[in-house]
N, C-alpha and C positions, 0 to 999 in steps of 0.2 A: 127957286134957285136951280139952274140946270146942272145936271151931273157932269163932273169933270173926270178926266182920266179914262182909261180903257176899262171894260168890264173885268178883265183879268186883274188889273191893278186894284180895282175896287174890292174884288173878292179876296185878293191876297191881304189887303188891309183889314178886312173883316176877320179873316182867319188869324191875323196877328193879334187883334184884340182878344179873341177867344183863347188863343194859345197862352197869352200873357196871364189871363185869369186862371186857366186850368193848371198851368205849371207852377204858379206861386202857391196854389192851394195843395197840389198833389206831387209836384216835382216831375221829373228831376229838375232841381233848381238851376242847373247849368243851362237847361233849355229856356228857362225864364231869362237868364242873363243874355242869352243869344237873341232875345227879342229886341235888344238894344244895339245901336252902333257901337263900335269899339270905344268911342269917347262919349257914349250916351250917358244921360243924367236922369235919375229918379229923385223927385223931391216931394217930401211929405211934411205937413205941419207937426205931426206926431213923431215921425221917425227920422227926420232930418234929410240932408242932401247927400246923395251917393253918386259918384261919377266914375266912368270907365268900368270895364269888365271886372277888374280887381275890386273896386269899391262896391260894385253891385253884388259880387259873390259874398263879400263880407256882410252886406246888408241881408242877404238871404239867410245867413246863419243867425244874425241878430233877430230877424223877423221870426224864424222858426222857434227860437228860444222864447220870444215874447208871447207866442200863442200858448205856451205850456202844453197841456195835454188836450186842448180843445182842437177840434177840426174846424178849419176856417173855410168860408165860401165867399168868393167875390162874384157879384152879379153886376154885369155892365149892360146897360140898356140905352136905347136912343143914340146909338153910335152915329156920328155925323162927321164928315170930313170933306175937304176940297183938295184937289190935286192940281199942282202946277209943275209940270215936267217931272223931275225926280225929287220933288219935295211936296209935302202935304201938311195941312193944319187940320186938327180934328179934336174930338172930345166925345165924352159920353157921361151918363150918370153912373153912380156907383152905390151899391148897397153891399155892406160887409157884415157877415154873420159869424158868430162863434157857435159851434155845435158841441154840446157836452151833455152826458147823462140823458140822452134822448130828447134834449130841448135845444132849440135854435134861438139865439138871442141876437137881435139886430144891434150891432156895435157902432155902426156909422153909416151915414148917408152923405153923399157928396157928389163930386164930379171930377173927371180928369180933363186936363187941357194938354194937348199933345202937339209936338212937332215931329214929323216923320221924314225919313229920307230913304230913297231907293238906291241900294248899293249892290252892284253885280246882279241886278235883276230881282233883288229881294227887298221888300219894304220892312223897315225897322224903326223903332222909336229912337229919335235923336234926343228928345227932351220930353219927360213926362212928369207933370206936376198934379198932385192930388189936392183937392180943396174939400175940406170936411165942413158940412153945414153946421153952423153954430159954434165953430172953432175959430176964435180970434177974429 
């Protein structure tokens, strides 16, 4: 499959994927929210559907509370996407770990399916759905 989009667009999208994982794990969570368009949606079979920046902010608080005192790590691999003008479709694999008392436990394996949009020169997630292997 030939590469689509400019190299700058492609690097910006790769950076978006990394920033998403880093900020949901470490914060600040407002930076995670800013990975999405104003009307962006995050959907998870475990944690529900959350839309718009207000809904996404509420999600980060719920998510933080659900982790308890464990440190979490999102690992995203095999990022792939196609760009068509100011929109893109993409995805990647996901490994999700809880780290506590010196031990890391693999909590989930799955993948993300994404719709992205370029707004004012910046690539953002418009819609991001997580699929957990073996879940439903």
